[in-house]
C-alpha positions as CSV (number, residue, x, y, z in Angstrom):
1,M,-75.3,-133.9,22.0
2,V,-73.7,-137.2,20.4
3,A,-71.0,-137.2,17.5
4,A,-69.3,-139.7,16.0
5,L,-65.1,-140.1,14.9
6,I,-66.0,-142.4,11.7
7,P,-62.8,-143.6,10.1
8,Q,-62.5,-143.4,6.6
9,P,-63.0,-146.6,5.4
10,G,-59.1,-148.5,4.2
11,D,-57.3,-145.6,5.9
12,D,-58.1,-145.3,10.0
13,S,-55.7,-141.7,10.2
14,R,-58.7,-139.7,8.1
15,F,-62.3,-139.0,9.9
16,L,-65.3,-137.7,8.8
17,V,-66.4,-134.2,9.1
18,Q,-69.3,-132.3,8.1
19,Q,-69.6,-128.6,8.0
20,R,-73.0,-127.3,8.8
21,L,-75.3,-125.9,6.8
22,P,-75.4,-121.8,6.2
23,G,-77.8,-120.1,8.0
24,G,-78.5,-121.4,11.3
25,S,-76.7,-121.2,14.1
26,R,-73.0,-121.9,13.8
27,G,-73.3,-121.9,10.2
28,L,-70.5,-123.0,7.7
29,L,-68.1,-124.1,11.1
30,W,-67.3,-127.6,10.6
31,E,-68.0,-130.5,13.5
32,F,-67.8,-133.9,13.6
33,P,-70.6,-136.1,12.3
34,G,-73.9,-136.5,15.1
35,G,-77.1,-134.5,16.9
36,K,-79.5,-134.4,19.7
37,V,-80.1,-137.7,22.0
38,E,-83.9,-137.7,22.2
39,P,-86.3,-138.8,24.9
40,G,-85.7,-142.7,25.5
41,E,-83.0,-143.0,23.5
42,S,-79.4,-144.1,24.7
43,E,-76.5,-142.0,23.4
44,P,-75.2,-145.0,20.7
45,Q,-79.2,-145.2,19.5
46,A,-79.2,-141.8,18.8
47,L,-75.6,-141.7,16.8
48,A,-76.8,-144.2,14.6
49,R,-80.5,-142.6,14.1
50,E,-78.3,-138.9,13.4
51,C,-76.1,-140.6,11.1
52,R,-78.9,-142.6,9.4
53,E,-80.8,-139.1,8.9
54,E,-78.2,-137.1,8.1
55,L,-75.7,-139.0,6.0
56,D,-77.5,-141.9,5.0
57,V,-75.4,-144.4,6.7
58,E,-75.7,-147.6,9.3
59,L,-72.8,-146.7,11.8
60,L,-71.2,-149.6,14.0
61,V,-71.1,-147.5,17.4
62,G,-68.4,-148.1,19.5
63,R,-67.2,-147.0,22.9
64,R,-67.1,-143.6,24.2
65,L,-64.0,-141.7,23.5
66,W,-64.2,-138.6,25.1
67,A,-67.0,-136.4,26.5
68,G,-67.4,-132.6,28.1
69,R,-69.4,-129.5,27.9
70,H,-69.3,-126.3,26.1
71,E,-71.3,-123.0,27.3
72,Y,-72.0,-120.6,24.1
73,P,-73.7,-117.4,24.7
74,D,-77.2,-119.2,23.3
75,L,-76.7,-122.8,24.9
76,T,-75.0,-125.3,27.0
77,V,-73.7,-128.3,25.2
78,E,-72.8,-131.7,26.7
79,L,-71.2,-133.2,24.0
80,A,-70.1,-137.6,23.6
81,L,-67.7,-138.7,21.7
82,Y,-67.8,-141.9,19.6
83,A,-65.7,-144.3,18.3
84,A,-67.7,-145.8,15.4
85,R,-67.5,-147.7,11.5
86,L,-69.3,-147.2,8.9
87,E,-71.6,-150.6,8.2
88,S,-73.1,-149.5,5.4
89,G,-74.0,-146.4,3.4
90,E,-71.5,-143.5,1.6
91,P,-72.3,-140.5,3.9
92,K,-74.4,-138.0,1.6
93,T,-74.9,-134.1,2.1
94,L,-78.7,-134.7,3.6
95,G,-78.2,-132.3,6.8
96,A,-74.6,-131.1,6.0
97,H,-73.2,-128.8,3.9
98,A,-70.1,-130.4,2.9
99,L,-68.4,-133.5,4.4
100,A,-64.8,-134.8,3.9
101,Y,-62.3,-137.2,5.4
102,L,-59.3,-135.6,6.7
103,T,-56.7,-136.2,9.2
104,P,-56.3,-134.8,12.8
105,A,-54.0,-132.3,11.4
106,E,-56.2,-130.8,8.3
107,M,-59.0,-130.4,10.6
108,R,-57.1,-128.1,12.8
109,V,-57.3,-125.6,10.3
110,L,-60.6,-125.3,9.5
111,P,-62.8,-123.5,11.7
112,F,-64.5,-125.6,14.0
113,C,-67.3,-125.2,16.2
114,E,-66.3,-124.7,19.8
115,A,-67.6,-127.6,21.7
116,D,-66.0,-130.1,19.1
117,I,-62.2,-128.5,19.7
118,P,-61.5,-130.2,22.2
119,P,-61.8,-133.6,21.6
120,L,-60.6,-132.8,18.5
121,E,-57.0,-131.1,20.2
122,D,-57.6,-134.7,22.2
123,L,-57.7,-136.7,18.8
124,V,-54.5,-134.5,17.6
125,A,-52.5,-135.5,20.8
126,G,-52.9,-138.9,20.7
127,R,-55.0,-138.9,24.1
128,L,-58.2,-140.6,23.1
129,G,-56.4,-144.3,23.4
130,P,-57.7,-147.1,21.4
131,L,-60.2,-146.0,18.4
132,G,-61.6,-149.8,18.1
């Protein structure tokens, strides 16, 4: 799984997060945008494709900021978080219930997917290093 840390255009203190659709696994929990890596794709290619399909945006994918593993009762997630910037498009809720640009402190009060909490905590603590 790959996810993007996308700053709000004009405000690098706020980042795009999405609320999962109701009814599915981890429905209505919040997460960083992204998705699955398909066979033959690199992680940056997968991230760009997922954001094109689910948000209708083009991304410039930067460096990997964080990687880790989380075990849910029903699956194991290997997650990589990448720095990214919007190249074109305005994010749309094609594959999400809601979208928001929030500060890390604002994100902490939302119910996040468990796999996304460790990188969120690192973001809050300033441990992700330069985001560019």
